[in-house]
N, C-alpha and C positions, 0 to 999 in steps of 0.2 A: 654592114649591118643596116642602119637606117640612113636613107637619103634625105628625107624631108619629114620633119616633126612639126605637128600642129599643137600649139599650146593655147588652151582657152583660158582667158583671164577676165575677171571683173574688177580688178584693181584692189581687191580685199587683201588683208594680211595673209589669209590662208592661200589664196591663189598666187600670191607672190612667192610662196614656197614652191609651188608647182612650176612657176616661171623660172625660178633659179635652178631647179632640178632639170628642167627642159633645156635651158641654156648650157648647163654643164654636160648633159648627155649629148647635145648637138655638137659641142666642142670636142668631146671625146670621139664621137663617130665621124666628125667632119661633115655633119649633115646641115642642111638649111633649116631654118626655123620659121614657121609661120605663126605670128602672134595674132590671135583672134579675140575680138571683143564683140559680143552680141548686144546690140542696142535695141531696146523694145520700141514698138510703135506706141504712140499715145492712144490710150483707150478711147474708143468711139462711143461706148455705151456709158451712160451716166447713172450714178447711184441716186436714189430718191433724196431730194433736198440739196443736191450738189448744183453748183452753178456751171452750166456748160461753157466751154471756151469757144471763142471764134476760131475760124480756120487759120487766121493770121497768128493767134496765140498758140494754137496747136503746132504750127510750123516753127515758131520760136522755141517752144519746149523741145521738139524733136531735134532742132538744130543744136540746142545746148547739150542734149544728151549725146549727140554725135560728136560734138567738140570734146566733151568730157571723155568719151570713148577713145577718140583719136589720141588724146594726151596719154591715156593708159597704154595703148599699143606702141606709141612713139617712145615711151619710157622703156618698154621691153626692147625695142629695136636699139636704142642707145646703149642699154646695158649689154645686150648680146653682141653688138658690134665692137664694144670695148673689150670683149673677150674673144674676138676673132671669129664670131659666128655671123654668117649672112642671115639677116632677118627681114622678113616681109611683114608689114603691118596691114591687117585686114579688119575692116568693120563690116558687120552683117546686121541688117535690120530684120528682126523677127520677133514675134511674140512667143515662139517656142524655141528656147535656147538649144535644146538637145538636137532638134532637127537642123538648126542652123550650123551647129558644130559638125554634125555628120556630113551635111552638104558641102561645107567649106573644106573639110578634110578630103572629100572626093574630088572637088573642083581643083584643089591645089596638089592633088596626087600625094597626099601624106601617107607614110607607111606606119605612123604611130600618132596617136592622140594622147596628149598629156593633160590631165585635169586634176583639180583638187576636190576633196569630198569632206564634208563636215563629220562624216561617220555616224550620222544619226541612226538610231535603231528603234525598233518597236513602233509604238503609236506616233511618236514624233516623226519618224520616217514616213509613215503612212499619211499623216496629216499634211506635212510640209512638202512631201514629194522630194525627188532628187533628179536634177538634170543629169548629174553624173551617172546615176543608175539607168536613166533612159538611154544615154549614150552607150553604156556598157551592154545594155540589152539589145539595142538595134544596130550598132555599128558592125560592119564587116571588117573594119580596120582595127588592129589591136589598140587597146586603151590602157595607159598607165595611170593609176589613180594614186594620188598622194594625200596624206592627212597630216 
């Protein structure tokens, strides 16, 4: 069935449900799991009245975000491996989460992408956008969405 499953996580309670389901599916299929956390880059444009950070401060912020992201994917790896699933931890730096998810899925030759969705509808969906919706719309790889 599936050889390699990519699960995108942000460490939230909702994405943990997607991670648990992806681990269970990978264990059932005997598939490898790729745990992905997309880490944003520090914004380089400044809002009026904001205090710009130095390059050194920006580096510190980005390093902290990367460390936090690494903890998230390492936790997925630990959980998956405790259930007999081979897990690869991956961090991607990008300001566009959906593009990073699709690119990582292609790079790691995933046959399935697993993601969570808040299930927003109407105006909330329009205003807040949806990374999951963007992945569904643009991915050539099948996507399993969990709520």
